[in-house]
C-alpha positions in Angstrom: 7.9 -16.0 -6.3 6.4 -15.0 -3.0 2.3 -14.0 -3.4 1.2 -10.8 -2.6 -0.2 -12.5 1.1 2.8 -13.7 2.2 5.1 -10.8 1.1 2.0 -8.6 3.3 2.6 -10.8 6.3 6.1 -10.9 6.0 6.1 -6.8 6.1 3.7 -6.8 9.0 5.6 -9.1 10.9 9.1 -7.5 10.1 7.3 -4.0 11.7 6.2 -6.1 14.5 10.0 -7.2 15.1 11.1 -3.7 14.5 13.6 -5.3 12.2 13.9 -2.2 9.6 16.7 -4.2 7.9 14.2 -6.6 6.5 11.6 -4.4 6.4 13.3 -2.2 3.6 14.6 -5.4 2.0 10.7 -6.3 1.1 10.5 -2.5 -0.4 10.6 -2.4 -4.2 13.4 0.3 -5.7 10.2 2.2 -7.0 8.2 2.2 -3.7 5.7 4.5 -3.1 3.5 5.5 -0.2 0.4 7.2 -0.1 -1.3 7.7 3.7 -4.5 9.4 4.1 -3.7 13.1 3.9 -3.0 11.9 0.1 1.0 13.0 -0.2 3.2 10.5 -1.8 6.5 9.8 -0.5 8.8 7.7 -2.9 11.4 5.3 -2.2 12.2 2.7 0.3 14.0 5.1 2.6 10.6 6.8 2.6 8.9 3.9 3.7 11.1 3.1 6.3 11.3 6.5 7.6 7.5 6.7 7.8 7.5 3.3 9.8 10.4 4.7 12.3 8.2 7.9 13.0 5.6 5.4 14.8 8.3 3.0 16.1 9.4 6.1 17.7 6.6 7.5 19.0 5.2 4.1 20.3 8.5 2.5 21.2 8.1 -0.1 23.8 4.6 -1.8 22.5 4.0 -0.8 19.3 2.2 -3.9 17.3 0.1 -4.0 14.1 -2.6 -6.7 14.9 -3.8 -8.4 11.7 -7.8 -8.6 11.4 -7.4 -9.8 7.9 -5.6 -10.1 4.8 -7.3 -10.2 1.5 -5.2 -11.1 -1.4 -5.9 -11.7 -5.2 -3.0 -11.7 -7.9 -0.7 -8.9 -7.0 -2.8 -7.2 -4.5 -3.1 -7.6 -0.7 -5.4 -5.7 1.4 -4.6 -5.7 5.0 -6.6 -4.9 7.8 -5.1 -4.4 11.3 -5.1 -2.4 14.2 -2.6 -0.1 15.4 -2.0 -0.6 19.2 0.7 1.1 21.3 1.9 3.3 24.1 2.5 7.2 23.3 6.0 7.5 24.9 7.8 9.1 22.2 7.4 12.5 19.7 5.0 12.0 17.2 5.3 14.5 14.2 5.4 17.7 16.8 3.1 15.7 19.5 5.0 15.3 22.4 4.4 12.0 24.5 0.9 11.5 26.1 1.6 8.0 27.9 -1.9 7.2 26.2 -2.4 3.8 24.8 -4.3 4.1 21.9 -5.7 1.1 19.2 -6.9 2.6 15.7 -7.9 0.3 12.8 -5.9 0.8 9.8 -6.4 -0.5 6.1 -3.0 -0.7 3.6 -3.7 -1.8 0.3 -0.1 -3.4 -1.1 0.7 -4.2 -4.9 3.4 -6.3 -5.1 6.0 -6.3 -8.1 8.9 -8.7 -8.5 8.3 -10.0 -5.2 8.4 -6.8 -3.2 5.9 -4.1 -1.9 5.6 -1.6 -5.0 2.9 0.7 -3.7 1.5 1.4 -0.7 -1.9 2.9 0.0 -3.1 3.5 3.9 -6.2 4.4 5.2 -6.8 5.5 9.0 -8.8 8.1 10.8 -6.1 10.1 12.2 -8.5 12.3 14.1 -9.9 9.3 16.0 -6.2 8.8 16.8 -5.5 12.4 17.8 -8.5 12.0 20.3 -7.0 8.9 21.9 -3.7 11.0 22.5 -5.9 13.7 24.1 -4.8 16.7 21.6 -8.3 17.3 20.0 -11.5 16.8 21.8 -13.8 13.7 21.1 -16.8 14.7 18.9 -20.4 14.6 20.7 -22.6 11.9 20.0 -26.4 12.2 19.1 
């Protein structure tokens, strides 16, 4: 059986290759995803749809640049920098052509060698600032 770190690495690799077939294979039939908004989506199709939303928004050069994977037992915590150029619609935001880099942490719980539960944490406000759709906050 695959360990949590190897499943996490394979998942990131599938996303970076835009291999949604392999990505979907890595998601457990009972997969659930909770994003920064606290909403939970269920099922492998939901996981693929979320990933495809970002692939559509950053079609040419989207990359998850892994900084570190912490793994123990059936859990992996992946720290990565999401990078890309905004060339497609992102949840109603028209393409800006801007490059973005955003730190993300995702917590993966593995069951039966597949991703069963995923919780992702990122500062979406920071992403919106980089896209130029909200002003940057003032610094002291």
